[in-house]
C-alpha positions, 0 to 999 in steps of 0.5 A: 551459481548463486544470484548475488544481485540482491546482496551488498558487500558488508565492507569485509568482503562478505555479502549481506542481504539488501532487505529494507527494514520496516521501521521508519516506514510512513504513510502520507495522504492528501485530497485526490489530485491535490497539490497541497502538502502531504499529511502523515497518517498517525499511529501506523503499526502495520501496512500490507497490500497491493494484492490485486491481479489483472483479470485474464481474458479467454482468447481461445479460437475454435482451432486452438490446441489449448486454452489461450489467455491474455491479461486484462487491466491491472487491479492493484487490489487493497492496502490494509493499514493497522492503526492505534485509533484516536479520533482527535488525530487529524489523519484519522478524522480525514480517513473517516470523513473520506469514507463517509463522503465516498471520496478518494484520497492520494496516498504515499507510502515511504519505506525506510530506504526512501523508496515510495509507492504512490496510489489513489484509494477509497476508504473501504472500511474503518473498523474499531476494536477495543479490548481489555489491556489494549489500545483502541485499534483497527485495520482500515482497508483502502481500495486502490483505484487506477495505477500505482507509481513505485519510485526506488529510493536513492 
């Protein structure tokens, strides 16, 4: 029997996917542990990540029949954000300055369905690419520190 928990009624008695469109996804940032308003990262073209994993600790005993393991702390890894870079944009200046200072920033990724993922990260790198017939771009890598908070949309 098919799992229909992720399907929605389309109003005609048919089931359709509840997939969330990427269009209208936005990323905001602010100084870590700050209460100031969130600022939007400009010219965002792609977001991917949260690709880390928990380490595994070997807890095998001498009298064990096979290897025994337990998970360690969760590591959420990195988030890569692709941008059309413009250093006149306040958000691009802020990302570059955070990298230079080694200072963490708080981030909030808001999906089109208003679900959010909040996390704190360091700007690990800020590469810049310029190609013929292209716009200046780059994929900035953010190294997550601590846990993330996922809040489903309404």
